[in-house]
DOPAPA-936914 format. One record per residue (C-alpha): residue in three letters; chain; x, y, z. Coordinates in Angstrom, 1 decimal, padded with zeros to 4 digits. Example, Ala and Ser with C-alpha at 12.3 -4.5 7.8 and 13.67 -1.06 7.14 Angstrom:
SITE   res   chain        x        y        z
SITE   ALA       A    012.3   -004.5    007.8
SITE   SER       A    013.7   -001.1    007.1
END
This chain:
SITE   res   chain        x        y        z
SITE   MET       A    000.1    000.0    000.1
SITE   PRO       A    001.6    003.1   -001.3
SITE   TRP       A    002.2    005.9    001.4
SITE   THR       A    000.2    009.0    000.1
SITE   LEU       A    000.9    012.0    002.0
SITE   ASP       A   -001.2    015.1    001.9
SITE   SER       A    001.0    018.5    002.2
SITE   ASP       A   -002.3    020.0    003.8
SITE   ARG       A   -001.7    018.5    006.9
SITE   PRO       A    001.4    017.5    009.3
SITE   ILE       A    003.2    014.6    007.9
SITE   TRP       A    003.8    013.0    011.4
SITE   ALA       A    000.4    013.4    011.9
SITE   GLN       A   -000.7    011.5    008.9
SITE   LEU       A    002.2    008.9    009.6
SITE   VAL       A    000.3    008.2    012.9
SITE   GLU       A   -003.1    007.9    011.5
SITE   ARG       A   -001.6    005.4    008.8
SITE   LEU       A    000.0    003.4    011.4
SITE   LYS       A   -002.8    003.6    013.9
SITE   THR       A   -004.9    002.2    010.8
SITE   GLN       A   -002.7   -000.4    010.2
SITE   ILE       A   -002.4   -001.6    014.0
SITE   VAL       A   -006.3   -001.6    014.5
SITE   SER       A   -006.9   -003.5    011.0
SITE   GLY       A   -004.5   -006.1    012.2
SITE   TYR       A   -002.0   -005.3    009.6
SITE   TYR       A    000.4   -005.2    012.5
SITE   PRO       A   -001.3   -007.7    015.1
SITE   PRO       A   -000.8   -007.4    018.9
SITE   GLY       A    002.2   -008.3    020.1
SITE   SER       A    004.0   -007.9    016.5
SITE   ARG       A    007.3   -006.2    016.2
SITE   LEU       A    007.4   -003.0    013.9
SITE   PRO       A    009.8   -002.0    011.1
SITE   THR       A    012.3    000.0    012.5
SITE   VAL       A    012.2    003.9    011.9
SITE   ARG       A    014.8    004.1    009.2
SITE   ASP       A    012.9    001.2    007.2
SITE   LEU       A    009.5    002.8    007.5
SITE   ALA       A    010.8    006.3    007.1
SITE   ALA       A    012.4    005.1    003.7
SITE   GLN       A    009.2    003.1    002.6
SITE   ALA       A    007.4    006.4    003.3
SITE   SER       A    009.9    008.7    001.6
SITE   VAL       A    009.8    010.8    004.9
SITE   ASN       A    012.8    012.1    007.3
SITE   PRO       A    013.6    009.4    009.8
SITE   ASN       A    013.1    012.5    012.5
SITE   THR       A    009.4    012.6    011.2
SITE   MET       A    008.8    009.1    011.2
SITE   GLN       A    010.6    008.8    015.1
SITE   LYS       A    007.8    011.8    016.1
SITE   ALA       A    005.0    009.5    014.7
SITE   PHE       A    006.2    006.7    016.9
SITE   THR       A    006.5    009.0    019.7
SITE   GLU       A    003.0    009.9    019.7
SITE   LEU       A    001.9    006.3    018.9
SITE   GLU       A    003.8    005.0    022.2
SITE   ARG       A    002.3    008.3    024.2
SITE   THR       A   -001.3    006.6    023.1
SITE   GLY       A   -000.2    003.3    024.1
SITE   LEU       A   -000.6    001.5    020.9
SITE   VAL       A    003.2    001.1    020.6
SITE   VAL       A    005.4   -000.1    023.4
SITE   THR       A    009.7    000.0    022.9
SITE   MET       A    011.1   -003.0    024.3
SITE   ARG       A    014.9   -002.6    025.0
SITE   THR       A    016.2   -005.8    023.2
SITE   SER       A    013.6   -006.2    020.1
SITE   GLY       A    012.6   -002.6    019.3
SITE   ARG       A    009.0   -001.3    018.9
SITE   ILE       A    006.1   -003.7    019.2
SITE   VAL       A    002.4   -003.3    019.0
SITE   THR       A    000.6   -003.4    022.3
SITE   GLN       A   -000.8   -006.5    023.6
SITE   ASP       A   -003.7   -004.7    025.2
SITE   THR       A   -006.6   -005.5    022.9
SITE   GLY       A   -008.9   -002.8    024.6
SITE   ARG       A   -006.7   -000.3    023.8
SITE   ILE       A   -006.3   -001.3    020.3
SITE   LEU       A   -010.1   -001.6    019.9
SITE   GLN       A   -010.5    001.9    021.5
SITE   ALA       A   -007.8    003.3    019.0
SITE   ARG       A   -010.3    001.7    016.2
SITE   ALA       A   -013.6    003.1    017.6
SITE   GLU       A   -011.8    006.7    017.8
SITE   LEU       A   -010.9    006.2    014.3
SITE   ALA       A   -014.4    005.2    013.2
SITE   SER       A   -015.8    008.4    015.2
SITE   GLU       A   -013.7    010.5    013.3
SITE   GLN       A   -014.5    009.2    010.0
SITE   LEU       A   -018.2    009.4    010.5
SITE   GLU       A   -017.8    013.0    011.7
SITE   GLN       A   -016.1    013.5    008.5
SITE   PHE       A   -019.0    011.9    006.4
SITE   TRP       A   -021.7    013.9    008.3
SITE   GLU       A   -019.9    017.0    007.9
SITE   GLN       A   -019.2    016.5    004.0
SITE   MET       A   -022.6    015.2    003.4
SITE   GLY       A   -023.9    018.3    005.3
SITE   ARG       A   -021.7    020.5    002.9
SITE   LEU       A   -023.3    018.7   -000.1
SITE   GLY       A   -026.8    019.8    001.4
SITE   PHE       A   -028.4    016.8    002.7
SITE   SER       A   -030.2    016.6    005.6
SITE   GLN       A   -029.6    013.8    008.7
SITE   GLU       A   -033.1    012.3    007.3
SITE   GLU       A   -031.6    012.3    003.7
SITE   ILE       A   -028.3    010.9    004.7
SITE   TRP       A   -030.1    008.0    006.9
SITE   ALA       A   -032.1    007.4    003.4
SITE   LEU       A   -029.1    006.7    001.4
SITE   LEU       A   -027.5    004.9    003.9
SITE   ASN       A   -030.5    002.5    004.1
SITE   GLN       A   -030.5    002.5    000.2
SITE   LYS       A   -027.2    001.3    000.1
SITE   LYS       A   -027.4   -001.2    002.7
SITE   GLU       A   -030.3   -002.6    000.9
SITE   LYS       A   -028.7   -002.6   -002.5
SITE   GLU       A   -025.8   -004.8   -000.8
SITE   GLY       A   -028.1   -007.2    000.6
SITE   GLY       A   -027.7   -005.9    004.1
SITE   HIS       A   -024.2   -006.4    004.4
SITE   GLY       A   -021.4   -004.0    004.7
SITE   HIS       A   -017.9   -004.4    003.4
SITE   GLU       A   -016.5   -007.4    005.4
END
């Protein structure tokens, strides 16, 4: 998955968001070792200091733990991972509602569209 970064927002914050998404989605499962700062910085084409800042933020939130002998690992606290997942989902929903509001949709119209989409897909989301 390519690292697409937006110049309108701080790069380190976008890195945090990307890594957080990879953790909550299971790309990096609980207890797994993360690539080094340098390796991820090279993959994302960013300065290692910028990637370090992202890791520091992930450690502050409790999603990443630094182990002296084995580098950084994803927390094994599945409750914390589920909490981060819920936070990301809430942010996405807020953005969705705001964007739909800017398009002129009322809440009732948004719900109707969502229900139509759900019925069209046979009652199932993307699983």
